[in-house]
C-alpha positions as CSV (number, residue, x, y, z in Angstrom):
1,M,132.9,-150.9,-95.2
2,A,134.4,-154.3,-94.4
3,I,132.7,-157.2,-96.1
4,F,132.4,-160.5,-94.4
5,L,133.8,-163.3,-96.6
6,L,132.1,-166.6,-97.5
7,L,134.0,-168.0,-94.6
8,F,131.2,-166.7,-92.4
9,L,129.0,-169.6,-93.6
10,L,131.7,-172.1,-93.2
11,L,132.3,-171.1,-89.6
12,V,128.7,-171.4,-88.3
13,S,128.7,-173.3,-85.0
14,T,127.5,-176.9,-85.0
15,V,128.3,-177.3,-81.3
16,S,125.4,-177.6,-79.0
17,G,125.0,-178.5,-75.4
18,E,128.7,-178.1,-74.5
19,E,130.5,-175.2,-72.8
20,I,134.0,-174.6,-74.2
21,F,136.6,-172.8,-72.2
22,F,139.8,-171.4,-73.6
23,L,142.7,-169.2,-72.7
24,V,143.4,-166.0,-74.6
25,P,147.1,-165.3,-75.1
26,L,148.3,-162.6,-72.7
27,H,149.5,-160.3,-75.5
28,F,145.9,-160.0,-76.8
29,L,144.6,-158.4,-73.6
30,V,143.6,-154.8,-73.8
31,E,144.6,-152.8,-70.8
32,I,141.5,-150.7,-70.5
33,S,139.1,-150.4,-67.6
34,A,135.5,-151.8,-67.9
35,V,133.7,-148.5,-67.2
36,G,130.1,-147.7,-68.2
37,A,129.6,-147.1,-71.9
38,F,127.7,-144.2,-73.4
39,I,125.5,-143.7,-76.4
40,G,126.0,-140.4,-78.3
41,V,124.7,-139.0,-81.5
42,N,126.2,-137.4,-84.6
43,I,124.7,-134.1,-85.7
44,G,124.8,-133.5,-89.4
45,T,123.7,-130.2,-91.0
46,D,122.8,-131.1,-94.6
47,L,119.1,-130.1,-94.1
48,S,117.1,-127.7,-96.2
49,D,115.5,-126.5,-92.9
50,M,118.2,-127.0,-90.3
51,P,116.9,-126.3,-86.8
52,S,118.6,-123.5,-84.9
53,P,121.4,-124.4,-82.4
54,T,119.1,-123.7,-79.5
55,Q,116.4,-126.0,-81.0
56,V,119.0,-128.7,-81.5
57,V,120.2,-128.4,-77.9
58,S,116.6,-128.4,-76.6
59,L,116.0,-131.7,-78.4
60,L,119.2,-133.2,-77.0
61,K,118.1,-132.2,-73.5
62,S,114.6,-133.6,-73.9
63,Q,116.1,-136.9,-75.0
64,N,118.8,-136.9,-72.3
65,V,121.6,-137.2,-74.8
66,R,124.8,-136.4,-73.0
67,H,127.3,-137.0,-75.8
68,V,127.4,-135.5,-79.3
69,R,129.7,-135.3,-82.2
70,L,129.9,-132.3,-84.6
71,Y,131.3,-132.6,-88.1
72,D,133.0,-129.2,-87.6
73,A,133.4,-126.7,-84.8
74,D,130.5,-124.4,-85.5
75,R,130.7,-121.4,-83.1
76,A,126.9,-121.0,-82.7
77,M,126.4,-124.7,-81.9
78,L,129.3,-124.6,-79.4
79,L,127.8,-121.6,-77.7
80,A,124.4,-123.2,-77.5
81,L,126.0,-126.3,-75.9
82,A,127.7,-124.2,-73.3
83,N,126.8,-124.9,-69.6
84,T,124.7,-127.9,-70.6
85,G,127.3,-130.5,-69.4
86,I,126.9,-132.3,-72.8
87,E,130.2,-133.8,-73.8
88,V,131.2,-132.6,-77.3
89,A,133.5,-134.1,-79.9
90,V,134.4,-131.4,-82.5
91,S,135.9,-132.1,-85.9
92,V,138.6,-130.8,-88.2
93,P,136.9,-130.9,-91.6
94,N,138.8,-132.8,-94.3
95,E,139.3,-129.7,-96.4
96,L,141.4,-128.2,-93.6
97,L,143.6,-131.2,-93.0
98,L,146.4,-130.5,-95.5
99,G,147.0,-127.0,-94.0
100,I,146.9,-128.2,-90.4
101,G,149.0,-131.3,-91.1
102,Q,151.8,-129.1,-92.6
103,S,151.9,-126.3,-90.1
104,N,152.1,-126.3,-86.4
105,A,151.0,-122.7,-86.3
106,T,147.9,-123.4,-88.4
107,A,147.0,-126.2,-86.0
108,A,147.5,-123.9,-83.0
109,N,145.3,-121.2,-84.5
110,W,142.6,-123.7,-85.2
111,V,142.7,-125.0,-81.6
112,A,142.7,-121.5,-80.2
113,R,139.7,-120.4,-82.2
114,N,137.6,-123.5,-82.0
115,V,138.5,-125.1,-78.7
116,I,140.2,-122.8,-76.2
117,A,137.7,-120.1,-76.9
118,H,134.8,-122.3,-75.7
119,V,136.2,-124.4,-72.8
120,P,135.4,-124.8,-70.0
121,D,131.8,-123.5,-70.6
122,T,131.4,-126.0,-73.5
123,N,132.5,-129.4,-72.4
124,I,134.7,-130.4,-75.4
125,T,136.2,-133.8,-74.7
126,A,137.5,-134.9,-78.1
127,I,138.8,-133.7,-81.4
128,A,138.2,-135.8,-84.5
129,V,140.8,-134.8,-87.1
130,G,139.3,-135.4,-90.5
131,S,136.9,-138.2,-91.3
132,E,137.7,-141.5,-93.1
133,V,140.8,-139.8,-94.5
134,L,142.6,-143.0,-95.7
135,T,139.6,-144.1,-97.8
136,T,138.1,-140.7,-98.9
137,L,141.1,-138.4,-99.0
138,P,144.2,-140.6,-99.6
139,N,146.3,-137.6,-100.8
140,A,146.1,-136.2,-97.2
141,A,147.2,-139.5,-95.6
142,P,150.9,-138.6,-95.4
143,V,150.1,-135.6,-93.1
144,L,147.4,-137.2,-91.0
145,V,149.6,-138.2,-88.1
146,S,151.3,-134.8,-88.2
147,A,147.9,-133.1,-88.0
148,L,147.1,-135.1,-84.9
149,K,150.4,-134.4,-83.3
150,F,150.1,-130.6,-84.0
151,I,146.6,-130.5,-82.6
152,H,147.7,-132.4,-79.6
153,S,150.7,-130.1,-79.1
154,A,148.4,-127.1,-79.0
155,L,146.3,-128.8,-76.3
156,V,149.4,-129.5,-74.3
157,A,150.4,-125.9,-74.5
158,S,147.0,-124.9,-73.0
159,N,147.0,-127.7,-70.4
160,L,144.0,-129.3,-72.1
161,D,145.6,-132.5,-73.3
162,S,144.4,-134.5,-70.2
163,R,140.7,-133.7,-70.8
164,I,140.5,-133.6,-74.6
165,K,141.5,-136.6,-76.7
166,V,142.7,-136.4,-80.3
167,S,142.0,-139.1,-82.8
168,T,140.7,-139.6,-86.4
169,P,137.6,-141.7,-87.5
170,H,138.3,-144.6,-89.9
171,S,136.0,-146.5,-92.2
172,S,135.9,-150.2,-91.2
173,S,136.8,-150.9,-94.8
174,I,140.5,-150.4,-93.9
175,I,140.2,-153.8,-92.2
176,L,140.7,-156.7,-94.6
177,D,139.5,-160.3,-94.1
178,S,137.3,-159.1,-91.3
179,F,135.9,-162.6,-90.5
180,P,137.1,-164.5,-88.6
181,P,138.1,-161.5,-86.5
182,S,141.2,-163.2,-85.3
183,Q,142.6,-163.2,-88.8
184,A,141.7,-159.6,-89.6
185,F,144.3,-157.1,-90.4
186,F,144.6,-153.5,-91.6
187,N,145.2,-152.9,-95.3
188,R,148.9,-153.3,-95.5
189,S,149.2,-150.3,-97.9
190,W,148.3,-148.1,-94.9
191,D,150.9,-149.5,-92.5
192,P,153.2,-146.4,-92.9
193,V,150.2,-144.4,-91.5
194,M,148.5,-146.8,-89.1
195,A,151.6,-147.9,-87.2
196,P,152.7,-144.4,-86.1
197,L,149.0,-143.4,-85.7
198,L,148.4,-146.2,-83.2
199,K,151.5,-145.4,-81.3
200,F,150.4,-141.8,-81.1
201,L,147.0,-142.9,-79.7
202,Q,148.7,-145.2,-77.3
203,S,151.2,-142.6,-76.0
204,T,148.4,-139.9,-75.5
205,G,145.9,-142.2,-73.9
206,S,143.5,-141.8,-76.8
207,Y,141.3,-144.3,-78.7
208,L,140.8,-145.6,-82.2
209,M,137.8,-144.0,-83.8
210,L,135.9,-146.5,-86.0
211,N,132.8,-146.1,-88.2
212,V,130.8,-149.4,-88.1
213,Y,128.0,-149.9,-90.5
214,P,126.5,-153.4,-90.5
215,Y,123.9,-152.2,-93.0
216,Y,126.6,-151.8,-95.7
217,D,128.3,-155.1,-94.8
218,Y,124.9,-156.8,-95.1
219,M,124.0,-155.1,-98.4
220,Q,127.4,-155.9,-100.0
221,S,127.6,-159.5,-98.8
222,D,125.4,-161.0,-101.6
223,G,123.2,-162.9,-99.1
224,V,126.2,-164.3,-97.1
225,I,125.3,-162.2,-94.0
226,P,121.8,-162.9,-92.6
227,L,119.6,-159.9,-91.9
228,D,119.0,-161.0,-88.3
229,Y,122.8,-161.2,-87.7
230,A,123.1,-157.6,-88.9
231,L,120.2,-156.3,-86.8
232,F,121.3,-157.8,-83.4
233,R,118.3,-160.2,-83.4
234,S,118.6,-163.2,-81.3
235,L,120.1,-166.3,-83.0
236,P,120.0,-169.9,-81.9
237,P,123.4,-171.2,-80.8
238,N,123.8,-173.3,-84.0
239,K,123.4,-170.1,-86.1
240,E,126.0,-168.1,-84.4
241,A,129.2,-167.4,-86.2
242,V,132.3,-169.0,-84.6
243,D,135.9,-167.9,-85.0
244,A,137.6,-171.2,-85.4
245,N,140.9,-169.9,-84.0
246,T,139.5,-168.5,-80.7
247,L,136.2,-170.4,-80.5
248,L,134.5,-167.0,-79.8
249,H,130.9,-166.9,-80.8
250,Y,129.6,-163.9,-82.7
251,T,125.9,-163.1,-82.6
252,N,126.0,-159.8,-84.6
253,V,128.1,-158.0,-87.2
254,F,128.8,-155.0,-85.0
255,D,130.8,-157.0,-82.4
256,A,132.6,-158.9,-85.1
257,I,133.9,-155.7,-86.8
258,V,134.9,-154.2,-83.5
259,D,136.9,-157.3,-82.6
260,A,138.4,-157.4,-86.0
261,A,139.8,-154.0,-85.3
262,Y,141.2,-155.1,-82.0
263,F,142.9,-158.1,-83.6
264,S,144.2,-155.8,-86.4
265,M,145.8,-153.5,-83.8
266,S,147.3,-156.5,-82.0
267,Y,149.2,-157.5,-85.2
268,L,150.8,-154.1,-85.1
269,N,151.7,-154.8,-81.5
270,I,149.1,-152.4,-80.0
271,T,147.0,-154.0,-77.3
272,N,146.0,-151.1,-75.0
273,V,144.1,-148.7,-77.3
274,P,140.3,-148.9,-76.8
275,I,137.8,-148.4,-79.6
276,V,135.1,-145.8,-79.8
277,V,132.5,-146.2,-82.6
278,T,132.1,-142.8,-84.0
279,E,129.3,-143.7,-86.4
280,S,126.8,-146.6,-86.6
281,G,123.1,-146.8,-87.6
282,W,120.6,-148.0,-90.1
283,P,118.6,-146.1,-92.8
284,S,114.8,-145.9,-92.4
285,K,114.1,-145.5,-96.1
286,G,115.7,-146.4,-99.3
287,D,115.1,-146.7,-103.0
288,S,114.1,-149.7,-105.0
289,S,117.6,-151.2,-104.7
290,E,117.6,-150.9,-100.9
291,P,114.6,-153.1,-99.8
292,D,116.0,-153.5,-96.3
293,A,116.3,-149.8,-95.6
294,T,113.0,-149.6,-93.7
295,A,111.8,-147.9,-90.5
296,E,111.2,-151.2,-88.9
297,N,114.8,-152.4,-89.5
298,A,116.2,-149.0,-88.5
299,N,114.2,-149.2,-85.3
300,T,115.3,-152.7,-84.6
301,Y,119.0,-152.0,-85.3
302,N,119.3,-148.8,-83.3
303,S,117.1,-150.0,-80.4
304,N,119.2,-153.2,-80.1
305,L,122.5,-151.2,-80.6
306,I,121.6,-148.8,-77.7
307,K,120.7,-151.7,-75.4
308,H,123.8,-153.6,-76.4
309,V,126.1,-150.6,-75.6
310,I,124.4,-149.3,-72.5
311,N,124.3,-152.7,-70.9
312,N,128.1,-152.9,-71.1
313,T,127.9,-156.1,-73.1
314,G,131.2,-155.5,-74.7
315,T,132.4,-157.9,-77.4
316,P,133.3,-161.6,-77.4
317,K,137.0,-160.6,-77.3
318,H,136.5,-158.1,-74.5
319,P,133.2,-158.8,-72.7
320,G,132.2,-156.1,-70.3
321,I,134.6,-153.6,-71.9
322,A,132.9,-150.3,-72.9
323,V,132.3,-149.7,-76.6
324,D,131.2,-146.0,-76.6
325,T,129.1,-145.4,-79.7
326,Y,127.7,-142.4,-81.5
327,I,124.5,-143.1,-83.5
328,Y,124.4,-141.8,-87.1
329,E,122.5,-139.5,-86.8
330,L,120.2,-137.0,-85.1
331,Y,118.3,-135.7,-88.1
332,N,117.4,-136.9,-91.5
333,E,119.6,-134.9,-93.9
334,D,117.5,-134.3,-97.0
335,L,120.3,-132.5,-98.9
336,R,122.7,-135.4,-98.9
337,P,123.5,-136.7,-102.4
338,G,123.2,-140.3,-103.4
339,P,120.5,-143.0,-103.0
340,A,117.4,-142.4,-100.9
341,S,119.0,-144.1,-97.9
342,E,121.6,-141.3,-97.7
343,Q,118.9,-138.9,-96.6
344,N,117.2,-141.2,-94.1
345,W,119.6,-142.2,-91.3
346,G,118.1,-139.8,-88.8
347,L,116.3,-140.5,-85.6
348,F,114.3,-137.3,-86.0
349,D,113.0,-135.1,-88.8
350,A,113.8,-131.4,-89.0
351,N,110.8,-130.6,-86.8
352,G,112.2,-132.7,-84.0
353,L,109.6,-135.4,-84.5
354,P,110.8,-139.0,-84.2
355,V,111.0,-140.9,-87.5
356,Y,110.1,-144.0,-85.5
357,I,109.6,-144.8,-81.8
358,L,112.7,-146.5,-80.4
359,H,111.9,-149.7,-78.4
360,L,114.1,-149.1,-75.4
361,T,112.7,-150.8,-72.4
362,D,115.4,-151.4,-69.8
363,A,118.0,-149.5,-71.8
364,G,118.7,-146.7,-69.4
365,T,117.5,-143.1,-69.8
366,V,119.0,-142.0,-73.1
367,F,116.2,-141.1,-75.6
368,A,113.9,-141.5,-72.5
369,N,111.0,-139.7,-74.1
370,D,110.9,-142.4,-76.7
371,T,111.0,-145.3,-74.3
372,T,107.4,-146.4,-74.7
373,N,107.6,-150.1,-75.1
374,R,104.9,-149.8,-77.8
375,T,104.2,-152.8,-80.1
376,F,101.7,-153.1,-82.8
377,C,100.1,-155.9,-84.8
378,V,99.9,-155.3,-88.5
379,A,99.4,-157.3,-91.8
380,K,102.4,-159.3,-92.8
381,E,104.1,-158.1,-95.9
382,G,103.2,-160.2,-98.9
383,A,100.3,-162.0,-97.1
384,D,97.6,-163.6,-99.2
385,L,94.8,-161.0,-99.7
386,K,92.0,-163.6,-99.4
387,M,93.4,-164.7,-96.0
388,L,93.8,-161.1,-95.0
389,Q,90.1,-160.4,-95.9
390,A,88.9,-163.4,-94.0
391,A,91.0,-162.5,-90.9
392,L,89.7,-158.9,-91.2
393,D,86.1,-160.0,-91.3
394,W,86.7,-162.2,-88.2
395,A,88.3,-159.4,-86.3
396,C,85.5,-157.0,-87.0
397,G,82.8,-159.7,-86.3
398,P,83.4,-162.4,-83.8
399,G,86.6,-160.7,-82.7
400,K,84.5,-157.8,-81.4
401,V,86.8,-155.1,-82.7
402,D,85.4,-151.6,-83.2
403,C,86.0,-151.2,-86.9
404,S,83.9,-148.0,-87.2
405,P,87.1,-145.9,-87.9
406,L,87.4,-147.9,-91.2
407,L,84.0,-146.7,-92.5
408,Q,84.0,-144.4,-95.5
409,G,84.5,-140.8,-94.3
410,Q,86.2,-142.0,-91.1
411,P,89.9,-141.4,-90.2
412,C,91.2,-144.8,-91.2
413,Y,89.1,-145.4,-94.3
414,E,92.0,-144.3,-96.6
415,P,93.8,-146.0,-98.1
416,D,90.8,-148.2,-98.9
417,N,92.4,-151.6,-99.2
418,V,92.4,-154.8,-97.3
419,V,96.1,-154.5,-96.2
420,S,95.6,-151.1,-94.6
421,H,92.2,-152.0,-93.0
422,S,93.3,-155.4,-91.7
423,A,96.4,-153.8,-90.1
424,Y,94.1,-151.5,-88.1
425,A,91.7,-154.3,-87.1
426,F,94.6,-156.6,-86.2
427,D,96.1,-154.0,-84.0
428,A,92.8,-153.2,-82.3
429,Y,92.3,-156.9,-81.5
430,F,96.0,-157.3,-80.3
431,Q,95.6,-154.3,-78.0
432,Q,92.2,-155.2,-76.5
433,T,93.5,-158.7,-75.6
434,G,96.4,-157.1,-73.7
435,R,98.9,-158.0,-76.4
436,S,98.8,-161.6,-75.2
437,V,101.0,-164.3,-76.7
438,G,99.4,-165.7,-79.9
439,T,97.0,-162.8,-80.4
440,C,98.9,-161.4,-83.4
441,D,98.9,-164.3,-85.8
442,F,95.6,-164.6,-87.7
443,K,96.7,-167.8,-89.4
444,G,100.1,-166.4,-90.3
445,V,99.0,-163.2,-92.0
446,A,99.8,-160.8,-89.1
447,T,103.1,-159.8,-87.5
448,I,104.3,-157.6,-84.6
449,T,106.1,-154.4,-85.2
450,T,107.5,-151.6,-83.0
451,T,107.0,-149.0,-85.7
452,D,103.8,-147.0,-85.2
453,P,101.6,-147.6,-88.3
454,S,99.4,-144.6,-87.6
455,H,99.1,-142.2,-90.5
456,G,97.5,-138.8,-91.0
457,S,94.5,-138.6,-88.7
458,C,94.3,-142.4,-88.4
459,V,95.7,-143.2,-85.0
460,F,96.1,-146.9,-84.3
461,P,94.9,-148.3,-81.0
462,G,98.5,-149.2,-79.9
463,S,99.4,-145.5,-80.1
464,F,97.1,-144.9,-77.1
465,R,99.2,-147.2,-74.9
466,K,102.3,-146.3,-72.9
467,N,104.1,-149.1,-71.0
468,G,101.0,-151.3,-71.4
469,T,98.4,-148.8,-70.1
470,V,95.7,-147.2,-72.0
471,T,96.3,-143.5,-71.7
472,N,93.8,-142.1,-74.1
473,G,90.9,-143.1,-76.2
474,T,87.8,-145.2,-75.5
475,S,87.3,-148.9,-75.0
476,L,88.6,-150.9,-77.9
477,A,85.9,-153.5,-77.8
478,P,82.4,-154.3,-76.3
479,S,82.5,-155.7,-72.7
480,S,82.8,-159.5,-72.4
481,N,79.1,-159.9,-71.7
482,D,78.1,-158.0,-74.7
483,T,76.9,-160.5,-77.4
484,S,76.4,-157.9,-80.1
485,S,78.8,-157.9,-83.1
486,A,81.4,-155.1,-83.3
487,C,81.1,-155.2,-87.0
488,P,79.2,-152.0,-87.9
489,P,75.9,-152.2,-89.8
490,Q,76.1,-152.0,-93.6
491,Y,79.9,-152.5,-93.4
492,F,81.6,-155.8,-94.3
493,C,84.7,-155.3,-92.2
494,G,86.8,-153.3,-94.5
495,S,85.5,-153.8,-98.0
496,G,82.8,-151.2,-98.2
497,S,79.0,-151.2,-97.9
498,L,77.1,-154.5,-98.5
499,T,73.6,-155.7,-97.7
500,T,72.7,-156.9,-94.3
501,S,72.1,-160.4,-95.6
502,V,75.6,-160.7,-96.9
503,I,77.0,-159.5,-93.6
504,I,74.9,-162.0,-91.6
505,G,75.9,-164.8,-94.0
506,A,79.6,-163.9,-93.7
507,C,79.5,-163.6,-89.9
508,V,77.8,-167.0,-89.5
509,F,80.4,-168.6,-91.7
510,L,83.3,-166.9,-90.0
511,M,82.0,-167.9,-86.5
512,T,83.2,-171.4,-87.3
513,T,86.7,-170.3,-88.2
514,V,89.5,-169.7,-85.7
515,F,92.3,-167.4,-86.7
516,L,94.4,-167.2,-83.6
């Protein structure tokens, strides 16, 4: 994956309060229409308990996913996708590339068996020939363009070339000096392949397939790339990265890489080939060397990516121009080798349960069943335990939170520690106050998250809400005219059973303290 250079820090904008207008040279313009972009999903199969094709399609339908990419052309999956209208990109696996790239007949047979046999019932719209061939299978690079041409010729012979595009996904690491984007270029050693490849894409009306992983750029940057910049989080103008040559402002890694690819093509005199991002995502879990592979960050990245694409934001170089994107990936693949993150890129587990609830308000209808606008208030990571205990005691006392689920033997007692108990109490207070501004602070030891912290039989109060309305459960707190404490008898707000005198003393002391 392309790594941003130290130049990123040197190009941070210091301009404020001024609007700068500039002209883009005509030869940089991409002659593509600004049509609505789509979000698709990759379907990997390295699962020990892979759902059946009908189960996969059922999940896709329930989430209103209309575009998928397969890493092969599995017959059972293509049959299951028939008559659904879902647009399908099938793939020629890398191990077949040498044979197809050296034989027109082999390519024609592959198309006949894996494409012609399924259309029009199955809505195949693209063929990805290989995957990241230049960086993972360089010995096949000399036949890559031939393979694309042979596949395309077979489509022409069947009058399918106008509806099925042929391309090949590239790793973004083929782009060198990717920041500033205007100075980016493809690795010169691949010019003998990239130049004819781009001309083929141009002549056939196809697009450049690009895999974009800000997670890896962030991980490999040694702190140069801020996490917020990788996750699409809002940045103040003085923190945006600015391309000194074009004065274009970049607020996220994704846009910068896509534009770097556009500029790289322009230096090979190709300005009218659009880009489709065939893979992008963020892992929800990692090992000890991957501290930022978390469900919260995965949720943030994918939610923001979906909104960014669906809203036709485009990129700074081509605002409003569609960047169709496939999320990597539908399922967690537990059989993938490598670090823990490799098995945890999925939106769902093998049972079709979401790994996290995407935060997709106003992002269209894709993954509609997960568009819940849920937010939770939990203990901030690394917060002082004494401060957490004091805030927990306040929430369960003067804060009038029903902390009875935290009692021994109750659903949220385990794990019996102040971090877990305070998270439940914080969320209960946050929800009962209508998630008002400032009600998730507790003197700096609480934070808002969109990842549901519920575990086992312990269901957090925020899980009962959908679009701000309580849909299940009982009242989260006594009525406003109830002067009794919500802190249960013989329970000191999360730390076990203590005497009544200790509880009274603590509550009296805490009444004088304001945590919000």
